C-alpha positions in Angstrom: 11.7 -7.9 -17.1 8.3 -9.4 -16.3 5.3 -8.5 -18.4 3.9 -5.1 -17.4 0.9 -5.1 -15.1 -1.3 -2.1 -15.4 -3.8 -2.7 -12.6 -2.2 0.4 -10.9 -2.6 3.6 -12.9 -0.4 6.2 -11.3 0.9 7.8 -8.1 -2.0 9.7 -6.7 -0.9 11.6 -3.6 1.5 11.7 -0.7 0.6 12.6 2.9 3.5 14.6 4.4 3.7 15.3 8.1 5.0 18.7 9.5 5.6 20.0 13.0 5.6 23.5 11.6 2.2 23.5 9.9 1.7 27.2 9.2 5.2 27.7 7.9 5.1 24.5 5.7 1.7 25.5 4.3 3.0 29.0 3.5 6.0 27.4 1.7 3.9 24.9 -0.3 1.4 27.6 -1.4 3.1 31.0 -1.7 6.7 29.8 -2.5 6.4 26.4 -4.1 3.2 27.4 -5.8 0.7 24.5 -5.1 -3.0 25.4 -5.0 -5.0 24.9 -1.8 -8.1 22.8 -2.5 -9.3 22.6 1.1 -8.4 22.8 4.8 -10.0 20.2 7.1 -9.0 19.4 10.6 -5.2 19.2 10.8 -4.7 18.7 7.1 -4.4 20.9 4.0 -5.2 19.4 0.6 -2.9 20.7 -2.1 -2.4 20.2 -5.9 -0.3 21.5 -8.7 -2.2 23.5 -11.4 -2.5 20.6 -13.9 -3.1 17.7 -11.4 -6.6 16.4 -12.2 -7.3 15.1 -8.8 -8.5 17.1 -5.8 -5.2 16.8 -4.1 -1.7 15.3 -4.7 -0.2 16.4 -1.4 -1.9 16.1 1.9 0.0 18.2 4.4 -0.9 17.2 8.0 0.0 18.8 11.3 2.0 16.5 13.6 4.6 16.4 16.3 7.0 14.9 13.8 7.9 15.0 10.0 8.1 12.5 7.2 5.5 10.6 5.2 2.2 9.3 6.7 1.0 7.4 3.6 1.4 7.0 -0.2 -1.7 6.8 -2.4 -1.9 5.1 -5.8 -5.0 5.2 -8.0 -5.8 1.9 -9.8 -7.1 1.6 -13.3 -10.6 0.3 -12.4 -12.8 -1.1 -9.6 -12.0 -4.6 -10.8 -8.2 -3.8 -10.8 -8.6 -2.7 -7.2 -10.2 -6.0 -6.2 -7.4 -7.9 -8.0 -4.7 -6.0 -6.3 -6.3 -6.4 -2.9 -6.5 -10.2 -3.4 -2.8 -10.3 -4.3 -1.8 -8.2 -1.3 -3.9 -10.2 1.2 -2.3 -13.4 -0.1 1.2 -12.0 0.0 1.9 -12.1 3.7 2.7 -8.3 3.9 1.1 -6.4 6.8 -2.4 -5.1 5.9 -4.5 -2.3 7.5 -7.6 -3.1 5.5 -10.3 -0.8 4.1 -10.8 2.9 5.0 -13.6 5.2 4.0 -11.2 7.7 2.3 -11.1 11.5 2.8 -11.9 14.7 0.9 -9.9 13.6 -2.1 -11.1 10.0 -2.8 -13.4 7.2 -1.8 -12.7 3.9 -0.1 -9.1 2.8 -0.1 -7.2 -0.3 0.9 -4.1 0.2 3.1 -1.1 -2.0 3.6 2.5 -1.7 4.7 6.0 -2.4 3.3 8.5 -4.2 5.5 9.9 -0.9 6.7 6.8 0.7 8.0 5.7 2.9 5.0 2.0 2.8 4.6 0.5 2.6 1.1 -3.1 2.8 -0.1 -4.9 1.8 -3.3 -8.1 3.5 -4.4 -10.4 3.8 -7.5 -13.1 6.3 -6.6 -11.6 9.8 -6.7 -12.6 13.4 -6.5 -11.7 15.2 -9.7 -10.9 18.8 -9.3 -13.7 21.1 -10.4 -12.3 24.6 -10.8 -14.4 27.5 -9.7 -15.0 30.3 -12.1 -11.9 32.2 -11.1 -9.7 29.1 -11.6 -11.1 27.9 -14.9 -8.4 27.5 -17.6 -8.7 29.1 -21.0 -8.2 25.7 -22.6 -10.8 23.1 -21.6 -8.2 20.2 -21.6 -6.2 21.8 -18.7 -7.2 21.0 -15.1 -7.1 24.6 -13.8 -5.6 28.0 -14.6 -1.9 28.5 -14.5 -1.6 31.0 -11.6 2.1 31.9 -11.7 2.3 31.9 -7.9 5.8 31.0 -6.7 7.4 28.1 -8.6 4.1 26.7 -9.9 5.1 23.1 -10.9 2.8 21.4 -13.3 2.1 18.0 -11.6 3.3 15.5 -9.0 6.0 13.3 -10.3 7.5 10.9 -7.8 8.8 10.3 -4.3 11.8 8.6 -2.8 11.6 6.4 0.3 14.5 5.0 2.4 14.8 1.3 3.4 17.4 -0.8 5.2 17.1 -3.5 2.5 16.3 -2.3 -1.0 15.9 -5.9 -2.3 13.1 -6.5 0.2 11.4 -3.3 -0.8 11.7 -4.2 -4.5 10.0 -7.5 -3.8 7.2 -5.7 -2.1 6.7 -3.2 -5.0 6.7 -5.9 -7.6 4.3 -8.1 -5.7 1.8 -5.6 -4.3 1.7 -2.9 -7.0 3.0 -4.9 -10.1 5.8 -2.4 -10.4 8.7 -2.7 -12.9 12.3 -1.7 -12.0 13.6 0.6 -14.7 17.0 1.4 -13.2 18.9 0.1 -10.2 22.3 0.4 -8.3 24.2 -2.8 -7.6 26.8 -2.3 -4.8 30.1 -4.0 -4.8 29.0 -6.2 -1.9 26.0 -7.5 -3.9 23.3 -5.5 -2.2 20.9 -3.2 -4.1 21.7 0.4 -3.3 18.6 1.8 -5.0 15.7 0.9 -7.3 13.5 3.1 -9.5 10.0 1.8 -10.1 7.2 2.5 -12.6 3.7 1.2 -12.9 2.9 2.9 -16.2 5.0 4.4 -19.1 6.8 7.0 -17.0 10.4 6.3 -16.2 9.6 6.1 -12.5 7.0 7.2 -10.0 8.8 5.9 -6.9 12.4 5.4 -5.9 13.8 3.5 -2.9 17.4 4.0 -1.8 19.4 2.5 1.0 19.0 4.0 4.5 22.3 5.5 5.7 21.0 7.6 8.5 20.1 4.8 10.9 16.4 5.7 10.7 13.3 3.7 10.0 10.1 4.4 7.9 11.7 7.6 6.5 11.0 9.9 3.5 13.9 11.0 1.4 11.9 13.4 -0.8 8.8 14.2 -2.7 9.0 15.7 -6.2 6.9 17.8 -8.5 7.6 18.3 -12.2 8.1 21.5 -14.2 7.7 22.0 -17.9 11.3 23.0 -18.6 14.7 23.5 -17.1 14.4 27.3 -17.0 11.5 26.9 -14.5 14.0 25.2 -12.1 16.6 28.0 -12.6 13.9 30.5 -11.8 12.8 28.5 -8.8 16.3 28.7 -7.4 16.0 32.5 -7.4 12.6 32.3 -5.7 13.9 30.0 -3.0 16.9 32.3 -2.5 14.6 35.4 -2.1 12.5 33.5 0.4 15.2 32.1 2.6 14.6 28.5 1.7 17.5 26.1 2.3 18.8 25.0 -1.1 20.5 21.6 -0.4 21.9 20.8 -3.9 21.4 21.6 -7.5 20.5 22.6 -10.1 22.3 19.6 -11.7 21.5 16.7 -13.9 21.0 13.2 -12.6 22.9 10.4 -14.4 20.3 7.9 -13.3 17.0 8.7 -15.1 18.6 11.9 -16.6 16.4 14.4 -14.8 17.4 18.1 -14.2 16.8 18.8 -10.6 16.9 21.0 -7.5 16.5 19.9 -3.9 15.4 22.1 -1.0 14.2 21.6 2.6 10.8 23.0 3.4 10.5 24.7 6.9 9.9 21.5 8.8 12.9 19.8 7.2 11.2 17.5 4.6 13.2 17.4 1.4 11.3 18.6 -1.7 12.5 18.3 -5.2 11.7 20.0 -8.5 12.5 17.9 -11.6 12.3 18.3 -15.3 11.9 14.7 -16.6 11.9 15.8 -20.2 10.5 13.5 -22.9 11.8 10.2 -21.4 9.1 7.5 -21.4 9.4 3.7 -21.1 7.6 2.8 -24.4 9.6 -0.4 -24.9 7.5 -3.3 -23.7 10.5 -5.5 -23.1 12.6 -2.9 -21.4 15.5 -4.4 -19.5 16.5 -2.9 -16.1 19.5 -0.6 -16.4 22.1 -1.5 -13.7 24.6 1.0 -12.4 27.7 -0.2 -10.5 28.9 1.4 -7.2 31.9 2.9 -9.1 29.6 4.5 -11.7 27.3 5.8 -9.0 30.2 7.3 -7.0 31.1 9.5 -10.0 28.1 11.6 -8.9 25.7 13.4 -11.2 25.8 13.4 -15.0 27.1 17.0 -14.6 27.1 19.6 -11.9 28.6 19.6 -8.4 29.4 16.3 -6.5 26.6 15.0 -4.4 26.8 16.4 -0.9 26.9 14.2 2.3 23.5 15.3 3.6 21.8 13.9 0.5 22.8 10.4 1.7 22.1 10.9 5.4 19.2 13.4 5.8 15.7 12.0 5.8 12.5 12.7 7.8 11.7 12.2 10.5 15.2 13.0 11.7 17.2 10.5 13.8 18.0 11.6 17.3 21.8 11.9 17.9 
């Protein structure tokens, strides 16, 4: 594995599109338990209770679903300039500078080969809790409110691409990402890659598109403190009529305990307990899983259902 590059600090936020804005907002606040930082125009700015930034999920009203853009915060202003220089020299499609929004300052936007839009930014708005949201401990970002599931922080997202190898090259070039784990299919293609730009096991995954779609989102994930939070979440989802797609089970790849649901517009949302796994080893070598090993399914739990391999947003007509 190449020497780690820490110009990019962490996954900052994901903008998710919904064609059922009111229902989706109710799900993400009342049921899923994110906090509403602001409403502006067609967007709601949301965060988990220990996310330090103003928002980690931007929910935007649209006539479709899926992901509008993915934001990463860099480690400094100088790191931002270094990354932009690399991106502009790489040949990938660029959108250039934008002014930012309620959650951050200027950002540089660019695009992967499959139409997913990324942005890098340094200047950010750190959440400043009002008096009724101030935590008892000053090292927490806000008060634990126990509304709905109440995950602690954003964790990762999973995108779909027709060619995972091309997507891998994009992530390594533009973000300096490392591949911690991957699936190598019998035909030689990469079936999936898990990427990190820090010491987390992964902040983004890309898996092969099997639903004939383009520019699609597989899921976005928030982290809980413990497995019991996810078991409790399953009961909360049941009581609120939320479609539970699969789980709770344990992934073999990355070892996370998980639960997948569909929010009202059909975007897949995950809860995961990543436990204590960190990539502290500086010379970590990518773990490769074979197609046979992957087809065994999860580490334990029920076999992966078909919709997990075909459902993404936006949906494919027909």
